[in-house]
GULUM-688407 format. One record per residue (C-alpha): x, y, z. Coordinates in pm, whole numbers, plus 50000, padded with zeros to 5 digits. Each point is the difference from the previous one (the first is absolute). Example, Ala and Ser with C-alpha at 12.3 -4.5 7.8 and 13.67 -1.06 7.14 Angstrom:
# GULUM-688407
512304955050780;501375034449934;
This chain:
# GULUM-688407
141653077937369;496394988550041;498545033949896;502505002349714;498934965749874;496335009350025;500615032749815;501924982149728;497164975549953;497555028949978;501845016549717;500924968549809;496434987149995;498315034249979;497844992250301;497325026850028;496334998850085;498874994249644;502444971849929;499554983850341;496334994749919;500884983449671;502714979450164;497574986950261;497524992049726;502594977449842;499994976650299;502455017350235;497715011250285;500805013750340;500044972150260;499705003650376;500474971450246;500914996050362;499014987950344;498885015150330;500144982450334;498955010350348;500624979250313;499075007350359;500944980950314;498135001950329;501754985950307;498714996150355;501664982650296;499784999250377;503815002850015;502165030249927;501954992149680;500845034649863;498124991349684;497685026149847;496294990950031;499305010749642;502335000749701;499265005449634;501994996749680;499175015349663;501874988649691;499435004449632;501445000249653;498975017049678;501374994249653;499125023649715;501274989349659;499685018949675;501854992149677;503414987650113;499945018650334;498894984550329;499745017750335;499764977050306;499245017550329;500044983350341;499325012350351;499904986850356;498455017250301;499534989050359;499285014750340;502684977550150;502645027349996;497585025550147;499544977950306;503705002150088;500895025250270;503665001149887;501765010349678;501644979049726;501925012349691;497924981549742;496455001649865;497134976050069;497815014249725;501274998349644;498995012549657;501904990249686;499625002449623;501644976149754;499475013549647;501284979049711;500545008249636;501304971649783;503414991550152;500005029050250;498764992550352;499885028050257;499404999750377;498705032250158;499095006550363;500564974850282;501814972749811;502734974450045;502554985149762;502694973450025;503375000449824;501844972650196;500254987250361;503215019850061;498835034049866;496315009349981;497724972050118;496285007650027;500435032150199;496925022449990;500595035749885;497875030149913;501015012749660;500314985149655;501594971549811;500174987449645;500774966649833;500974999549631;499984966949813;500165007849627;500614973549739;503684992349995;502644991650252;499785028950249;497705002850304;500065031350218;498395008650334;500285031350215;498415015150312;500105031150215;498055008850311;499745004250374;500914969050200;499245013450349;498035030050118;501405022350274;498724987750337;500695019750318;500634982550331;496845003150213;501564985450315;498004967949963;502374970349996;497934984449718;500475029949769;502484993649719;501735033449928;501615004249659;501585025649772;498365006749667;501694976949748;499965000949620;501284973149767;500874996349632;500824968949803;500484985949652;500444965749848;501224991749649;499964964849858;501404987149673;498694965449908;501054976249724;498904964349942;503164985750157;501015026950248;498785030550193;501685029250176;498505025650237;501055029450214;498095015950289;500605032450187;498015011350304;500545031650203;498215012350314;500645029550230;498365014350313;499185036950037;501905012050310;497725030250043;496744980149985;499844995350380;499785027550260;501444978850279;502384971249929;499154970050226;503514988350082;498704977850279;498344977649741;503074996849782;498435018049702;502595016549776;499795015249649;501354975149747;501184998949640;500404969049784;501194990249652;499684964349873;501354987649667;499334964849875;501104980549694;498324967349904;500154976549705;499284965249871;501404977549730;498444969249842;502864975749936;497684974849835;496214998649973;499594983250339;502945015450191;499955036150116;502315019350233;499075032850169;501605024650241;499405033550170;502495022950175;498825029650207;501995027750166;498555023850259;501355031650157;497965013050292;500595030450219;498554992950340;499985036950105;500015028449746;501165023950275;503424983350001;502875018549834;500874992649635;503154980349929;502274998549697;500464962650037;498784980049700;497634972250093;500154963649895;497804983349744;498205015449703;497645020750218;502885012750214;501795014249693;496905020449903;498935011350348;500755031250207;501574983250301;499775012550358;501474988650328;496904978450064;499944984649651;500224962049977;500554977949694;498784964649951;499464974849722;497734970649919;500434971849751;497664972949877;500844974849726;498764966249889;498884977649718;496914980049900;500194967849798;496964981649862;500184964849861;497434972849921;497245013450222;502415008150284;501795031550114;503125008550197;500915033850144;502875014050207;500025035050152;502725018750192;499235032150190;502205022550212;498915032450169;502465021350196;499335008250366;498115032950012;498754999049638;496775019049971;497935020049753;497435027150068;497894984749722;498924970050212;498064997550325;502204972950150;503274984549898;502024970250124;503775003349984;503224985050131;499564965249860;501374976549740;497614974849852;500274971349750;497024978949897;499444969949779;496554990649874;498764973549761;496654986949877;499104968949805;497014979449888;499824962050009;497604971949908;498375017549703;499815032850193;497984984350281;502755007750255;501365035550030;503065005450220;501625032750107;503215000950203;501735030150154;503125003250213;501755031550116;502825012950218;500155034750157;502405017750233;500245035250141;502655021350176;501905002849671;502495025350138;500364985150349;498325030050168;497244983750205;500234985650348;498814967049859;499914984149657;497274977849858;499864975949710;496974980549886;499204970449781;496574994349848;498754969649811;496514992649874;498214975749773;496465002349863;498154972149821;496634996849828;498794965949885;496844995749793;499584963150072;496664997049821;497255023049882;498534998050348;503074998950226;502585027650035;502845001050254;502135030250085;502855001650247;502805022850106;502964999450236;502415027650098;502975000950234;501365032950132;503205000750206;501475031850145;503455001450161;501065029350219;503615004150109;500315025650282;503375017450014;501774996650335;500705031850193;503745001850072;499415009150365;497824969050043;502874979449865;502495015050245;497774996350305;498564965549925;502104969450079;497754975849807;500015015349655;499524967149816;497004992250219;497665028450080;501115025249736;500164975649709;496524987450079;498665035449991;501725006449666;498234971849814;496255004649960;497924980649746;496315002449914;498354972649796;496555003449850;498204972849805;496665002349823;498074972049831;496604999949837;497894973049836;496685005249825;497754972849859;497045009449783;497664972349886;497025006049775;497634972450107;497295008049748;499515024349712;496514990649891;497595024649848;497684998450299;502454997050288;503705006850054;502064988250295;503515010950096;502324990950288;503025020950100;502584991550266;502835023250097;502814994750250;502775024450086;502964998150237;502295027550122;502974992050221;502335026650143;503004992750223;502795021350147;503354983050049;502795015750206;503354983150004;498514972249787;497374991350266;496235005949988;498975006250360;496584993550150;497725028949922;501955010749691;497894980349751;496515006249868;497824977649785;496715008749827;497704973349854;496885009649807;497524977949820;496885010249814;497434977549834;497105012849792;497214982849813;498005018849736;496684988849865;498795018949693;496705000149814;500755017649667;496415000949879;498895015650327;503025023550017;500734988450353;503234989950177;500314986750355;503394996850169;500834984150334;503535003550136;501944990050310;503165018050107;502514988550261;503265015150125;502564986950249;502765024350102;503054995850220;501595033850072;503004996950225;498744982150310;496315006249934;497524978649807;496825013349842;497244984449793;497305015349787;497204982449819;496665008649855;497424993549728;498805023049722;496814998149794;499465020949688;497025002049761;499985018949668;496925004949787;499375019549679;496615014349907;498355018449712;501964984649713;503235001450206;499785037650044;499644998150379;502754980950178;499484993750372;502094983250265;499574990450363;502664984350220;500814993550360;503134987550174;501034991150351;503544997350136;501024988050343;503565006250121;501654983650299;503325011650140;501995006050316;498365033950050;496514985349978;497354993449740;498445022949740;496974994849779;499375020249686;496724998549809;499235020049691;497115003349760;500455013249647;497405010349746;500615014749659;498035008449689;500875014849663;497635009949723;500775008249637;497485022749829;500115002949621;503634988049998;501195035150096;498895004850361;501464978350275;498755002950359;501854982750286;498974996150362;501754979550269;499834997450377;502214982250254;498954995350361;502774986750227;499804988050360;503134992350202;499774986450351;502594989550257;500274998150376;500895037050027;498275017249709;497004998549771;500515019649679;497695006149711;500345019249675;497855006949696;501345009949659;497615009549719;501265008449651;497935014249718;501355006049651;498765011449664;501794996949664;498855014749673;501654992349666;499035020449700;500934999349635;498555027449783;500984995449638;499035013149657;499165035050122;499155019349683;499865037349954;498245021849746;502605025749893;498535005849653;497465025050140;497264986449768;496435012650034;498044987250296;497444983149776;502694979449829;501404989450338;496554989350117;499464979549685;503354982750054;499034992350361;496664985549888;501734978449737;502384987150264;497094989150220;498504980349713;503234981649933;499794962250021;500354985750349;502674976849866;502475028750004;499625005150374;503234993650192;499604974650279;502564983850230;500084972750264;502644979150176;500264962250027;502854983750194;503195014449849;498235013749691;498625034849940;497635001949704;499165034149857;498325011749678;496784993849814;498104967750057;501054984949667;503695009050049;499984984450350;498454968349855;502894996949755;502565003450280;498204974050215;499634974049723;503645005349895;501134988650348;499634964649869;503005006649773;502295011850281;502634977250166;498044998850328;497224980349831;502194980349761;498404967149895;496545008150132;498565003949651;501124964449915;497384985550236;496824992749805;497515003750284;501495032750124;500315014449648;496324993149938;498955016050328;502215030649941;498535004049651;496505001750151;501155024750267;501725021349735;496805001349795;498055011350307;502695025850076;499645016249657;496204999750024;500115017550339;502175028449868;496745019049945;499104997450369;500785026950261;503414999050169;498854979050298;498334973249786;502974998049762;502464997850293;498114970250150;500264981049670;503715008849964;500764988850356;498154967249938;502234993549695;503165008650199;498954978250295;499634969749772;503335007849832;501925001750329;498254969850151;501324978249715;503445016450003;500754979850316;499494968049797;502865010449770;502355003050298;498824966150130;500544984649654;503585013349984;500834986450346;498484966049924;501814996649665;503315010150156;499654975150288;498944972849751;503085007549787;502224995550305;498334966750083;500314988349639;503665010349988;500764980050315;498094969649872;501805002149664;503395001150172;499034970150214;499184977749700;502755014149777;502424971250060;497304973549954;498945014549664;503595002549885;500584963350093;496924989649802;501335017949693;503464984450042;498534965150040;497905004149686;503065010849799;502104971750149;497334974649901;499915012349638;503795002249976;500304964350130;497634987449728;502015018149736;503284985750133;498584964849970;498815007249645;496374995050085;497175018049825;498495029050197;496225000649975;497915031149937;498454995550342;503435001350168;501035031149805;496715016450092;500624991150367;503485015949981;498595031049836;497365003950272;502604996850276;502305025549835;497165024049938;498774996950358;503485005250148;500795029349771;496675016250088;500804994850367;503405017249971;498535028449790;497325005750261;502645002550273;501955025549797;496875021349955;499244999850373;503575003950120;500125038050037;496305008450034;499045024850275;496705012350137;500465031549793;500164978649684;496674984150091;498355033650076;501375014949674;498994969549788;503564994449884;500464978149695;497834968949987;498215008950324;497795024249804;498604971149791;499574978850313;498015027850168;497635003149705;499324962750010;499584995750377;499055033350161;496254995049962;500174965150153;502035012350299;497505028650053;497174975049999;501774978350257;500715030350223;496385011649983;498844965250098;502245000950307;502444972749893;502954994850234;503445013449908;501574965249987;497314987649765;500575028949759;503794995650018;499714963149906;497805009549705;502465027049888;503044977250037;498444974349767;498995026949752;503475016150009;501764966749938;497714992149708;500345035649867;503824999849999;500224965049851;497735010249714;501935032249939;503304981149988;499004982949674;499265032849818;
């Protein structure tokens, strides 16, 4: 199909040497990009570990694109497999190509594809595959290739003998906006004649497998979706068994050539997801028959029934995120095992952004496993105390609890120094209960606490971290403790191109078997050369000492990565005279330097193009949502205008000089971006304070208005003349109360997102007060002082707006 598509393109576009040259000249050049990496590991130890002293890994990718065709190629090579003195049925070294033309994606060589967990799931094969995703409702994928290579039994117990196995699969999906439907078929078969000697002692038999799966989904409403998948597998455990005329069960069984060793199983998974007001709710049911397997997966769990419930929600203006999960699972679905097990799992995770500086995260999970051992009938006959000894042995329960709490506090985020404190505590508790009793020695508890303090100097590109780790373990009847400090220093040199690190840690462990001390030293360095070459070097020296042994080991890793991107490759297919070509080359050299393509990265941005085009992109950042409101600050606008003028003047400079000016502009832009975030937080907290204060005096203001009206009404009832001063007083009270109520209505449903997005009147308020707040922040005013100022300004602002 790939070659047919390429041939069709060739004829439809008349692609020949003459026209290719013209096509490239119209801005459609050949582009080549990719990456190459090489890593080597040297290991030396005074103890025998079975680890190779030297290992290397070579990996790379290449992508060639021309017109609408792209051809990715990837490879992986290592000497790890060569060091093995036994045989395995799979390859360590891989080479694969992934050509793509428009909506056609192919996989050639050593590739892997995934259709679904019950059919083909990431299994590596040597062959070919294709994925078709044209415009419309249909999506198609297919594969064919060798799954296992024939591996003879060498007599070594570590050798994994295998028959040669080939597999074929296809997946078709039909998708609409409200529903989708898909069908998958996967077939694999071993070659009986691929082995000279069949290793029966290792239980290796030639197999054959057919899996058919049907899946679908339906969107009931926009935020409620149900989905389900049913899979049927028919697997022959030994192809040497005699054929049988019996029709198998399930979809696969109806289509399969059954033998005496053929088995049929099914799997089902269904559930729904419901999203509402920033929260979500999901329920999933899964059942897999005992013995269910597929030759398209490396490992497969079966014989269980599982139901899970999960939900997530956000509270307190998205400051608190909660995720809750509970599940129930049981096995021995057909009552075939000697013992049955059922489990319950519950977990909760929470993240709370208390302030800009303080963040708390926590989690708790509870895992309970119940095992019911079936009583042997002869034990029942011969034991006179069935309700005692036997019943106790039948009931076995394992309880596991895990809790974790992390506190991260940013002490300082100044331009010259940054300080951060992190505290982490985790607890794991495991207990075995038999007959409802946890006996001594059947419980284990693990406590771990880690505290780290980081001191950063941004202008010097230096970070220093000091940490202390402590662990207290109770395993059965034994207690053990481990503690130790760690010191780490990171420093960047040469305009952040060279990143270095040096660390050391010490751990002392005390237990019943004695004491152990472990000391290690780590050093690492990475250097980026011309943004394409990356060199990495690291070394770890470890010393372990105890009463009986003194071990040492050294691990040194060196790596090199090269990224390349060759674009705009032009060819001369017109066969013009050599003189004309030389004149064209000379004219190109004289072309203005402004047309030279230049690129550099800054934070999350990648700027590429001519100097003047990059300047436009940089100055337009001020109009993006990330820097919203920054241009409303007079002082910053003036400074940015000066920097912009300098930026345009320096467009004539070489790349390095222009980059320095551009980075200076970006640095100033991002430094002041933090003030916008601070402004939004301060306004939002001031709005909350104002709202509370307004609610507190609401009754008092209403009483004042009622009293004023009662006074005037009393004068009217007595027939007295009402003075202009009294009417003016009544008008002021009404106006003040009405403004108060209107202000409350405006603030009633405001969120932090409304403040950040300048919703409604808040846009006018920002224009009037942003510069003043920036000035106060730059002068180091306290948060409470700024909030008091903003509360007064907000009250005055809303009262004035109420009269418009």
